[in-house]
N, C-alpha and C positions, 0 to 999 in steps of 0.2 A: 885852392885847387888851380893848377896851371890851365891856361887856356891854350887851345891850339887853333892856329889860323889855317884856313884851307890852302892847299897847295895850288897855286895858280901857275900854269905853264905859259911861258911866253911863246906866242905864235907869230910867225912872220906876217907882215902886212899883207892884206889881200888886195889884189888888183882885179876887179871885176871886168875889166876890159880884156883881160888875158884869157882867151878861149882856145880850145883845141878839139878836133875830132879825129879819131883814129879808127879806121875801118878794120874790124877783126875778121869779118867773113861776109862774103857776097853769096847768098844762098840761091839754089836753083829755083826756088819758088818765088824769087823776086824780092825777097827781104834782105835788108843790109843790117848786120850786127856791128855795132860800133860803141866806142867809149867817148863820152863827152866830159870835158874838163872846163871848169869856170873858176877863175881865181887862183887856185893852187894846182899846178899840174899833176901832182901826186894823188889828188883827190879826184876820182872819176866815178861816173855812173855808166852802166852798160845799158844801152837802149837798142831796140829793133824796130825798123820802119820799113815800109815799101820803098823802092828806089825813088819814086816820085816824091813821097813825103820826106825822104832823107835829103834830097836835093833842096826841097823847100826849107827844111830845117836849117841846113848849112847856109843858105842864102839869108834866112832871117837872123842867124847868129853872126853872120859876116865872117865865116871861117872857110878855109880851104881844107878838105879832108886829106889825111895822109893814110897810106896803106901800111898795115902792120907787117 
């Protein structure tokens, strides 16, 4: 009986020092909707924080946000 090997996809190397923040929306209630990327720029998570918490998040991550 033939054996099958799992298909292993080659992924590009990840650079965890590569981070980005892109602001999607600044809401009238004081919340900021944004995308955060770590390692691979095409892999993002969407987050929402108050303006003060957003500024603290960006400072802690060492990133300058860009506007969409």
